[in-house]
DSSP file (Angstrom, degrees, kcal/mol; ACC not computed):
  #  RESIDUE AA STRUCTURE BP1 BP2  ACC     N-H-->O    O-->H-N    N-H-->O    O-->H-N    TCO  KAPPA ALPHA  PHI   PSI    X-CA   Y-CA   Z-CA
    1    1 A T              0   0    0      0, 0.0     2,-0.4     0, 0.0     0, 0.0   0.000 360.0 360.0 360.0 162.6   -9.2    8.2   -9.5
    2    2 A E        -     0   0    0      1,-0.0     2,-0.2     2,-0.0     0, 0.0  -0.617 360.0-135.5 -77.5 130.9   -5.7    9.1   -8.5
    3    3 A G        -     0   0    0     -2,-0.4     2,-0.5     2,-0.0    -1,-0.0  -0.507   7.2-145.9 -87.0 156.7   -3.6    6.1   -7.5
    4    4 A I        -     0   0    0     -2,-0.2    -2,-0.0    34,-0.0    -1,-0.0  -0.989   8.3-169.2-121.8 127.6   -1.3    5.8   -4.5
    5    5 A I        -     0   0    0     -2,-0.5    33,-1.6     0, 0.0    34,-0.4  -0.878  15.8-162.7-115.4  96.1    1.9    3.7   -4.7
    6    6 A P        -     0   0    0      0, 0.0    31,-0.1     0, 0.0    30,-0.1  -0.375  28.7 -96.3 -75.6 157.7    3.2    3.4   -1.2
    7    7 A A     >  -     0   0    0     28,-1.0     4,-1.8    29,-0.1     3,-0.4  -0.298  42.2-104.3 -61.6 157.8    6.8    2.3   -0.5
    8    8 A L  H  > S+     0   0    0      1,-0.2     4,-0.7     2,-0.2    -1,-0.1   0.873 122.1  53.9 -56.0 -39.0    7.2   -1.4    0.2
    9    9 A E  H  4 S+     0   0    0      1,-0.2     3,-0.5     2,-0.2     4,-0.4   0.892 112.5  43.0 -63.9 -39.4    7.6   -0.7    4.0
   10   10 A S  H >> S+     0   0    0     -3,-0.4     4,-1.6    25,-0.3     3,-0.7   0.726  97.1  76.0 -78.8 -22.3    4.3    1.3    4.1
   11   11 A A  H 3X S+     0   0    0     -4,-1.8     4,-2.2     1,-0.3    -1,-0.2   0.813  88.0  60.3 -61.4 -30.3    2.4   -1.1    1.9
   12   12 A H  H 3X S+     0   0    0     -4,-0.7     4,-2.3    -3,-0.5    -1,-0.3   0.891 103.6  50.7 -63.6 -38.8    2.1   -3.5    4.9
   13   13 A A  H <> S+     0   0    0     -3,-0.7     4,-2.5    -4,-0.4    -2,-0.2   0.889 109.1  50.8 -65.7 -39.8    0.2   -0.8    6.8
   14   14 A V  H  X S+     0   0    0     -4,-1.6     4,-1.9     2,-0.2    -2,-0.2   0.918 110.9  48.9 -64.0 -43.1   -2.2   -0.3    3.9
   15   15 A S  H  X S+     0   0    0     -4,-2.2     4,-1.5     2,-0.2    -2,-0.2   0.925 113.1  46.1 -62.9 -45.9   -2.9   -4.0    3.7
   16   16 A L  H  X S+     0   0    0     -4,-2.3     4,-2.8     1,-0.2     5,-0.2   0.905 110.1  54.1 -65.0 -40.9   -3.5   -4.3    7.4
   17   17 A A  H  X S+     0   0    0     -4,-2.5     4,-2.4     1,-0.2    -1,-0.2   0.879 105.1  54.3 -61.5 -37.6   -5.7   -1.3    7.5
   18   18 A A  H  X S+     0   0    0     -4,-1.9     4,-0.6     2,-0.2    -1,-0.2   0.885 111.7  44.8 -63.9 -37.9   -7.9   -2.8    4.7
   19   19 A E  H >< S+     0   0    0     -4,-1.5     3,-0.9     1,-0.2     4,-0.3   0.923 113.9  48.4 -69.9 -45.1   -8.4   -5.9    6.8
   20   20 A V  H >< S+     0   0    0     -4,-2.8     3,-1.8     1,-0.2     4,-0.3   0.864 101.8  65.3 -62.9 -37.0   -9.1   -3.9   10.0
   21   21 A A  H >< S+     0   0    0     -4,-2.4     3,-1.4     1,-0.3    -1,-0.2   0.752  85.6  72.1 -60.6 -25.2  -11.6   -1.7    8.2
   22   22 A K  T << S+     0   0    0     -3,-0.9    -1,-0.3    -4,-0.6    -2,-0.2   0.799  99.3  47.1 -61.2 -27.7  -13.9   -4.7    7.6
   23   23 A A  T <  S+     0   0    0     -3,-1.8    -1,-0.3    -4,-0.3    -2,-0.2   0.470  95.7  98.9 -92.1  -3.1  -14.8   -4.6   11.3
   24   24 A Y  S <  S-     0   0    0     -3,-1.4     6,-0.0    -4,-0.3    -3,-0.0  -0.507  75.3-118.0 -86.1 152.3  -15.4   -0.8   11.4
   25   25 A R    >   -     0   0    0     -2,-0.2     3,-2.0     1,-0.1    -1,-0.1  -0.529  34.1-106.6 -79.2 155.8  -18.7    0.9   11.2
   26   26 A P  T 3  S+     0   0    0      0, 0.0    -1,-0.1     0, 0.0    -2,-0.0   0.796 119.3  55.4 -56.2 -30.5  -19.3    3.2    8.2
   27   27 A E  T 3  S+     0   0    0      2,-0.1     2,-0.2     0, 0.0    -3,-0.0   0.557  91.8  92.2 -82.4  -5.7  -19.0    6.3   10.4
   28   28 A Q    <   -     0   0    0     -3,-2.0     2,-0.3    -7,-0.1    -4,-0.1  -0.550  63.5-150.7 -86.5 154.8  -15.6    5.3   11.7
   29   29 A S        -     0   0    0     -2,-0.2     2,-0.4     2,-0.0    -4,-0.1  -0.861   7.6-151.4-123.5 157.2  -12.3    6.4   10.0
   30   30 A I        -     0   0    0     -2,-0.3     2,-0.5    -6,-0.0   -13,-0.0  -0.997   9.8-157.3-126.1 134.4   -8.8    5.0    9.6
   31   31 A L        -     0   0    0     -2,-0.4     2,-0.4     2,-0.0    -2,-0.0  -0.955   9.0-172.3-113.5 127.5   -5.8    7.2    9.2
   32   32 A I        -     0   0    0     -2,-0.5     2,-0.6     2,-0.0    -2,-0.0  -0.976  13.1-149.3-120.9 130.9   -2.7    5.8    7.6
   33   33 A N        -     0   0    0     -2,-0.4     2,-0.3   -23,-0.0   -20,-0.1  -0.887  18.6-164.3 -99.3 119.8    0.6    7.6    7.4
   34   34 A L        -     0   0    0     -2,-0.6     2,-0.3   -21,-0.0    -2,-0.0  -0.779   9.0-179.8-104.8 148.5    2.6    6.8    4.3
   35   35 A S        +     0   0    0     -2,-0.3   -28,-1.0   -28,-0.1   -25,-0.3  -0.932  41.2  29.5-137.8 164.1    6.3    7.4    3.7
   36   36 A G  S    S-     0   0    0     -2,-0.3     2,-0.5   -30,-0.1   -29,-0.1  -0.123  83.6 -78.2  81.8 179.9    8.7    6.8    0.9
   37   37 A R    >   -     0   0    0    -31,-0.1     3,-1.4     1,-0.1     4,-0.3  -0.941  28.3-166.1-127.0 107.8    8.1    6.6   -2.8
   38   38 A G  G >  S+     0   0    0    -33,-1.6     3,-1.6    -2,-0.5     4,-0.4   0.757  84.6  71.0 -64.7 -25.5    6.7    3.3   -4.1
   39   39 A D  G >  S+     0   0    0    -34,-0.4     3,-0.7     1,-0.3    -1,-0.3   0.775  92.2  59.2 -64.1 -22.9    7.5    4.2   -7.7
   40   40 A K  G <  S+     0   0    0     -3,-1.4    -1,-0.3     1,-0.2     3,-0.3   0.675 102.2  54.8 -76.1 -15.9   11.2    3.6   -6.8
   41   41 A D  G <> S+     0   0    0     -3,-1.6     4,-2.3    -4,-0.3     5,-0.3   0.442  77.1  98.0 -94.6  -1.9   10.3    0.0   -5.8
   42   42 A M  H <> S+     0   0    0     -3,-0.7     4,-2.5    -4,-0.4    -1,-0.2   0.874  84.2  47.6 -58.6 -40.6    8.7   -1.0   -9.1
   43   43 A H  H  > S+     0   0    0     -3,-0.3     4,-2.4    -4,-0.3    -1,-0.2   0.862 110.0  53.5 -70.2 -34.5   11.9   -2.7  -10.4
   44   44 A T  H  > S+     0   0    0     -4,-0.2     4,-1.9     2,-0.2    -2,-0.2   0.934 113.1  42.9 -62.8 -46.5   12.4   -4.6   -7.1
   45   45 A V  H  X S+     0   0    0     -4,-2.3     4,-1.9     2,-0.2    -2,-0.2   0.912 113.0  52.5 -66.8 -43.2    8.8   -5.9   -7.3
   46   46 A A  H  X>S+     0   0    0     -4,-2.5     5,-3.0    -5,-0.3     4,-0.7   0.915 109.6  49.1 -60.1 -43.5    9.1   -6.7  -11.0
   47   47 A N  H ><5S+     0   0    0     -4,-2.4     3,-0.8     1,-0.2    -1,-0.2   0.907 109.8  51.6 -62.6 -41.3   12.3   -8.7  -10.4
   48   48 A A  H 3<5S+     0   0    0     -4,-1.9    -1,-0.2     1,-0.2    -2,-0.2   0.830 114.8  43.0 -64.9 -31.7   10.7  -10.6   -7.6
   49   49 A L  H 3<5S-     0   0    0     -4,-1.9    -1,-0.2     2,-0.1    -2,-0.2   0.472 113.3-116.6 -92.4  -3.1    7.8  -11.5   -9.8
   50   50 A G  T <<5 +     0   0    0     -3,-0.8     2,-0.4    -4,-0.7    -3,-0.2   0.806  66.5 144.1  72.3  29.5    9.9  -12.3  -12.8
   51   51 A V      < -     0   0    0     -5,-3.0     2,-0.5    -6,-0.2    -1,-0.3  -0.839  44.7-139.9-104.8 137.9    8.4   -9.5  -14.8
   52   52 A T              0   0    0     -2,-0.4    -9,-0.0     1,-0.1    -5,-0.0  -0.846 360.0 360.0 -96.5 128.0   10.3   -7.3  -17.3
   53   53 A L              0   0    0     -2,-0.5    -1,-0.1   -10,-0.1   -10,-0.0   0.422 360.0 360.0 -95.3 360.0    9.5   -3.6  -17.3
């Protein structure tokens, strides 16, 4: 499947939506609006984790 890399700011919304979805019925939907480009944050995350890209 096609992956989605949200910006760091939007990633918090994705995480919360995944938690909230656990309480939803199968016929219910969740809509998340993403902004930014997560691919630009890869070096920031790698540095924080001590990973060399």
